[in-house]
N, C-alpha and C positions, 0 to 999 in steps of 0.2 A: 456432638453438635455440628462439627464440620461436615460430616456425612449428610446430615439433614440439609445443610446449606447447599451442598453440591447437588442434592436432589432438586432443590428450588431452582438452581441455575440450569440444570438439565431440562427442567420443565418450562423454562422461560420466565420465571418469576424473579426478575432481576432486582426490582425495587425492594422486595422482601429480603433477598439475598444481600443486597447492599446494607440494609439495616442490620442484619445479623453479623455480617463481616465487620462492620464498623464497631459493633459491640465487642467482638473478639479482639479488636485492636486495643481496646481499653484494658484488657487483661494482661498481666505480666507473663509474657511468653518468650520462648527462645527466639533469637533473631531470625533463624532460618524459617521458623513457623510464621513469624511476622511477614517475612518476604513473600511466603506462599500466600498468605491471606491478602496481602496487597496486590499480588498478581491476580488473584480471583476477583478482587474488587475492581481492578483495572478492566478486566474482561467484562464485568457487569456494566461498568461505565460506558465502555465501547458499545455494548449492545443497546444501551439506553440512548446513545448519541451524545453523551456528556464527555466530549473529547478532551476538554481542558482538565477535567477531573481525572480522566484516564492517564493523561500525561503526568500529573502530579503523583498518582499512585504508582505508576511505572518507575518514575525517577526514585521514589522512596524505596521501592523494592530493589531496584538495581544498585542503590547505595549499599544495601545489605548483601545482595548476591549478584554481583556484576556479570556472572557467567550464565545467568538464566536466559536462555534463548527465547523461551516463550514470552517472557516479559518484554524482551527487546523487540520481538515481533509485534506485540500489542502496542508498544511505544511507537514503532514505525507506522502502524495502522492509524493510531491517533494523530500523529503528525500529518499523514497523508490526508486524513479526513478534514483536518484544519487547513489544508492547502499549504502546509509548511513542507513543501516538496524537498527542499535541500536537506532538511533535517531527517526526513523519511529516508531519502537516498543514503545518507550517512549511516543510519541504523541498519538498513537492509544490507549495505555493503559489509558492515561489521559482522552481521549474522552470516553472510555467505562466506566470509573468510574462515569462520569457525566451522561451518557446515555447508560445503558447496553442493550438497545433494538436496537442500531445502527448496523444493520446487515452488512452494507458495511464496517464498522470499524472492525467487527469480521472477515469478509472476507479478508480484507487487512492484518490484524494481522496474519491470518493463512498463507498468502503468504509470509510475512516477516519471519515467523518461518521456512517455507520451504527454503527460501533463506539462513537461518542460518544453514540448514541441520538438523533441528529438525522435522523430518517427523511425528513422533508419535504425538507430540504436535500440529503440523500443522493440521493433520487429526482431532484431537479432537476439535480444534477451528473451523475448517471449518464445521464439523458436527453440532456444536452449531449454527453457522451462518445459516446453512441450516434449522435446526429446527425452529429457531427464524424467519427466512424469511417467513415461512408459516403463521405466525401471524402478523409480523410487516413489512414485505417487500412488495414491489409492484411486479407486474409480471416480470418486467425487472430485478429487484434485484434477484428474485427467480431463474430465468433462468441463470443468471450469476453465482450465487452461486452453483447451481446444476452442471453446467459444470465444475466449478473449483473443486468441490468435486470429480466428476468423474475423472478428470485429476490427482488429488492428490492420489486417491485410485489406479489408474493405476501406477503412479510413485512409490507408496509404494509397490505394487505387484512386479514391476520390481526391486526395491531396495531389496526386500526380496529374489528374485531369484538371484540377484547379490551377496547378502550376502552368500547365500548357495553355489554359485559357488566359491566365494572367500574362504570360509571355506573348501570346497572340494579341491581346489588347494593347500591350506595351508597344509592340511592333506597329500596330495600326496607328496609335497615337504618335509614334515617331515619324511615320510616313506623312501623317497630316501636318505635323510641325515642319517637316522638311518641305512639303508642298507649299505651305503658307510662306515659308521663308523664301522659296524660289519665286513666288508670285510677287513678293515685295520688291525684288530686284529687277 
């Protein structure tokens, strides 16, 4: 039956898979199998956009099997989707401690840094993801990371222009204030 459910997941029938996986959880099964079913359930919840449910399923799975990096990645993704950026960063850093070659975790960590407004750090981490993807990533990972890096570089350039514009406006305002102060005396 699990094979049948995985076929549903592969074909994008997540609601049907959720229904079947939920039924499997009612059966008396070994803990490691339960953790695996919870991980699959969390994945389906993520695909459906049910991030709170994904967090719950991930936490239940990790309580049984704390070393499951796939579940930890799903948890970080759910946190990031909920804009719980600090929690996502914590999970991603934990993942990268156990597997520093996980290019998708580097990618997502860079995006979390961007969400925090840390553009410099975000670019550094995304560049690392890009370099590592050439060795450890598959073609889909490489393409995703290259696009994300290009977007971050573009955002950083725009941010740099905005910083210059803001500085220029501040200087103009300061000059106006100084001129007004001079005219008062």
